[in-house]
C-alpha positions in Angstrom: -19.0 -32.9 26.4 -16.7 -34.3 23.6 -13.4 -32.6 22.9 -13.7 -31.0 19.5 -11.8 -28.5 17.5 -12.8 -24.9 16.7 -11.2 -22.9 13.9 -9.9 -19.4 14.7 -11.5 -17.3 12.0 -9.0 -14.5 12.7 -6.3 -16.6 11.2 -8.1 -16.5 7.8 -8.2 -12.8 7.4 -4.8 -12.5 5.6 -4.7 -14.5 2.3 -1.5 -16.2 1.2 0.7 -14.5 -1.4 0.0 -17.2 -4.0 -1.9 -20.5 -4.6 1.0 -22.7 -3.7 1.4 -21.1 -0.3 -2.4 -21.3 0.2 -2.3 -25.1 -0.5 0.5 -25.5 2.1 -1.4 -23.6 4.7 -4.4 -25.8 4.3 -2.3 -28.9 4.2 -0.6 -27.9 7.5 -4.0 -27.1 9.1 -5.5 -30.5 8.2 -2.3 -32.4 9.2 -2.6 -30.7 12.6 -6.3 -31.6 12.9 -5.7 -35.2 11.9 -2.8 -35.5 14.5 -5.2 -34.3 17.2 -7.8 -36.8 16.0 -5.3 -39.6 16.2 -5.0 -38.8 19.9 -8.8 -39.1 20.4 -10.0 -35.6 19.7 -13.4 -35.7 17.9 -12.6 -35.0 14.2 -15.1 -32.1 14.2 -13.9 -28.7 13.1 -16.3 -26.0 14.0 -16.1 -22.8 12.0 -17.9 -19.6 11.0 -20.8 -19.4 8.5 -18.7 -17.8 5.8 -15.9 -20.5 5.9 -16.4 -21.8 2.4 -16.2 -18.3 1.0 -12.7 -17.8 2.5 -10.2 -16.2 0.2 -7.0 -18.3 0.6 -5.0 -16.4 -2.0 -5.6 -13.9 -4.8 -8.4 -15.3 -7.1 -8.3 -18.6 -5.1 -11.0 -19.3 -2.6 -11.7 -22.3 -0.3 -14.3 -23.5 -2.8 -11.5 -23.4 -5.5 -9.2 -25.3 -3.2 -11.9 -28.1 -2.7 -11.9 -28.8 -6.5 -8.2 -28.2 -7.1 -6.7 -31.3 -8.8 -3.4 -30.5 -7.2 -4.9 -31.0 -3.7 -4.8 -34.4 -2.0 -8.3 -35.8 -2.2 -8.1 -37.1 1.3 -7.4 -33.6 2.7 -10.3 -32.0 0.8 -12.5 -34.9 1.9 -11.5 -34.2 5.5 -12.7 -30.6 5.3 -16.0 -31.6 3.7 -16.7 -34.3 6.3 -15.4 -32.7 9.4 -16.4 -29.0 9.3 -19.5 -27.8 11.0 -20.8 -24.3 10.3 -21.8 -22.0 11.8 -19.9 -22.5 15.1 -22.7 -23.9 17.2 -24.3 -26.1 14.5 -26.1 -29.2 15.8 -25.5 -28.4 19.5 -29.1 -27.4 20.1 -28.3 -26.1 23.6 -30.0 -22.9 24.5 -27.7 -22.3 27.5 -24.6 -22.3 25.3 -26.3 -20.1 22.8 -27.3 -17.6 25.6 -23.8 -17.6 27.0 -22.4 -17.0 23.5 -24.7 -14.0 23.0 -24.1 -12.6 26.5 -20.3 -12.6 26.4 -17.6 -10.8 24.4 -14.1 -12.1 23.8 -11.1 -10.2 22.4 -7.7 -11.2 21.2 -5.3 -8.3 21.0 -8.2 -5.9 21.0 -10.1 -7.6 18.2 -13.4 -9.4 18.7 -13.2 -13.2 18.2 -16.0 -15.7 17.8 -14.0 -18.9 17.2 -11.7 -18.5 20.2 -14.7 -17.7 22.3 -16.5 -20.8 21.3 -13.3 -22.8 21.9 -13.3 -21.5 25.5 -17.0 -22.0 26.1 -16.8 -25.6 24.9 -13.4 -26.2 26.4 -12.2 -27.3 23.0 -9.0 -27.1 21.0 -8.6 -23.9 18.9 -6.9 -24.3 15.5 -5.4 -21.6 13.3 -3.9 -21.4 9.8 -0.3 -20.2 10.0 -0.9 -16.8 8.5 0.5 -14.4 11.1 3.2 -14.6 13.8 0.7 -14.5 16.7 -0.7 -18.0 15.7 2.7 -19.5 16.3 1.9 -20.0 20.0 0.4 -23.0 21.7 -1.8 -20.9 24.1 -3.7 -17.7 23.3 -4.6 -15.2 26.0 -8.0 -13.5 25.6 -9.8 -10.7 27.4 -13.4 -11.7 28.2 -16.4 -9.8 29.3 -19.0 -12.1 30.7 -22.6 -11.4 31.9 -22.7 -12.8 35.4 -26.3 -12.0 36.2 -28.9 -9.6 34.9 -26.9 -6.5 36.0 -23.3 -7.6 36.6 -20.6 -8.0 34.0 -17.4 -9.7 34.9 -14.1 -9.1 33.1 -11.3 -11.5 33.2 -8.2 -12.8 31.3 -8.5 -16.4 30.0 -6.4 -18.8 28.1 -7.3 -21.2 25.4 -5.4 -24.3 24.2 -4.3 -23.6 20.6 -2.5 -25.3 17.7 -1.3 -24.2 14.3 1.2 -27.0 13.8 1.8 -30.6 14.8 4.3 -29.6 17.4 1.6 -27.8 19.3 -0.5 -31.0 19.4 2.4 -32.9 20.7 2.8 -30.3 23.4 -0.9 -30.6 24.3 -0.9 -34.4 24.4 -1.1 -34.5 28.3 -3.9 -32.0 28.3 -5.8 -33.9 25.6 -5.4 -37.2 27.4 -6.5 -35.7 30.7 -9.4 -33.9 29.0 -10.6 -37.2 27.5 -10.1 -39.1 30.7 -12.1 -36.6 32.7 -14.9 -36.2 30.2 -18.3 -36.8 31.8 -21.6 -37.2 30.0 -23.7 -35.1 32.4 -24.1 -34.2 36.1 -25.3 -37.7 37.0 -22.2 -39.3 35.5 -20.1 -36.8 37.4 -21.7 -37.7 40.7 -21.3 -41.4 40.1 -17.6 -41.0 39.3 -16.8 -38.6 42.1 -14.8 -41.1 44.1 -12.8 -42.1 41.1 -12.1 -38.6 39.8 -11.9 -36.7 43.1 -10.7 -39.0 46.0 -9.7 -36.0 48.1 -13.1 -34.3 47.9 -16.1 -35.1 50.1 -19.5 -34.3 48.6 -22.6 -33.4 50.6 -25.8 -35.2 49.5 -27.3 -31.9 48.4 -24.7 -31.7 45.6 -26.2 -34.9 44.2 -29.5 -33.2 43.4 -27.7 -30.1 42.1 -25.5 -32.1 39.7 -28.5 -34.0 38.4 -29.9 -30.8 36.9 -26.8 -30.4 34.6 -27.6 -32.2 31.4 -25.5 -33.3 28.5 -24.0 -30.5 26.5 -24.4 -27.9 29.2 -21.2 -25.8 29.1 -21.2 -25.3 32.8 -20.4 -29.0 33.2 -16.9 -28.6 32.1 -16.5 -25.6 34.3 -17.7 -27.6 37.3 -15.2 -30.4 36.5 -12.4 -27.9 36.0 -13.0 -26.3 39.4 -13.3 -29.7 41.2 -10.0 -30.8 39.7 -8.4 -27.6 40.9 -9.5 -28.4 44.4 -8.5 -32.0 44.1 -5.0 -31.1 42.9 -4.6 -28.6 45.7 -5.5 -31.2 48.3 -2.8 -33.5 47.0 -0.1 -30.9 47.9 -1.9 -29.6 51.0 -0.2 -31.7 53.6 0.1 -29.3 56.5 -0.8 -25.8 57.6 -3.9 -23.7 56.9 -5.8 -23.5 53.7 -4.3 -21.0 51.3 -6.7 -19.8 48.6 -4.0 -18.0 46.8 -2.5 -21.3 45.7 -5.6 -22.2 43.7 -5.6 -21.4 39.9 -9.0 -19.8 40.2 -9.9 -17.1 42.7 -11.4 -18.5 45.9 -12.9 -16.2 48.5 -15.2 -16.3 51.6 -18.6 -14.7 51.6 -18.9 -11.2 53.1 -20.0 -10.9 56.7 -23.1 -9.1 55.5 -24.2 -12.0 53.2 -23.3 -14.6 55.8 -25.5 -12.8 58.4 -28.4 -12.4 55.9 -28.2 -15.9 54.3 -26.7 -18.0 57.1 -29.2 -20.8 56.7 -28.7 -21.0 52.9 -25.0 -21.3 53.3 -25.4 -24.1 55.9 -25.4 -27.7 54.6 -25.4 -31.2 56.3 -22.2 -33.0 55.7 -21.7 -36.8 55.2 -20.4 -37.0 58.9 -23.8 -35.7 60.0 -22.5 -32.3 61.1 -23.8 -29.0 59.8 -21.2 -26.6 58.4 -21.3 -23.1 57.0 -19.8 -23.1 53.4 -18.5 -19.6 53.0 -15.5 -20.3 50.7 -16.4 -20.4 47.0 -15.1 -20.2 43.5 -16.9 -18.7 40.5 -17.8 -20.4 37.3 -18.4 -18.4 34.2 -20.1 -17.5 32.0 -23.1 -17.2 34.3 -23.4 -16.5 38.0 -22.5 -20.0 39.2 -20.7 -20.8 42.4 -19.1 -23.8 44.0 -19.1 -23.6 47.8 -16.7 -25.6 49.9 -15.4 -26.1 53.4 -11.9 -26.6 54.6 -12.9 -27.5 58.2 -11.4 -31.0 58.0 -7.9 -29.6 57.6 -5.0 -30.6 55.2 -5.8 -33.0 52.4 -9.6 -32.9 52.4 -12.2 -30.4 51.2 -15.9 -30.8 51.5 -18.1 -29.7 48.6 -21.4 -28.3 49.8 -23.1 -26.5 46.9 -22.8 -26.3 43.1 -25.3 -24.0 41.4 -26.4 -20.4 40.8 -25.3 -17.7 43.1 -27.1 -18.0 46.4 -29.5 -15.2 46.9 
């Protein structure tokens, strides 16, 4: 999935004191977006359905700004050509739409759509510099995600955020890595597994599981993210036992009860011909997805046995 930009609608809630300040806010926003685009970020700015009705200053709306002769035509043209509204316009992905509907995200106790979409698409969130909280390069959100038909999972997540050019400069390594590790779909991920994850060994069953993940499926980025977490861990795991606490995401073994009940389902044939039980797993949200792995080979190598919905 392409790396795009998503506008934080909460940053539009407080208008500027005057028209001149409003022009400066819009100019800074566009310069920030253009700087990101120069680094390879797709020059698409996703925003909410009422974006063009935004009040930028008293008696001065975004529509007024677009026809303001004191505004650089290149900047107003950028907004006209780059913005997509509503947030999920043109995606045509029912899975993303479902996950959007079945999850709630809050920033400092206030519901947020833009920051939620930025997280779901693993995109860059942009804000107008209207309040002190938008002066930070990362924003922490509280998320409630529907894991399955009955279970909600609450967690704290972080989104990459920018309200000025300096934030883009800070995010340059992340942007470059995000672009480098972008994959079209599960098939592309499987074909590039040796290039992207030299420390990970994939069971053949994972091939068929990844093939079911199509272009635009938000779980694809979550899978890539978890695999890189395991890959990076392997690079520093040179001796001793596997320590799940050193992974960024929570990794845990299955309960003894589930292992006894579903032993065969947790057992996969590895490339060396041996069957192993894949108890350790990490979660992927939104949705009840799991990535099961084995650390039986010891330091520096992890075997990936299963990527898919929670095994039942």
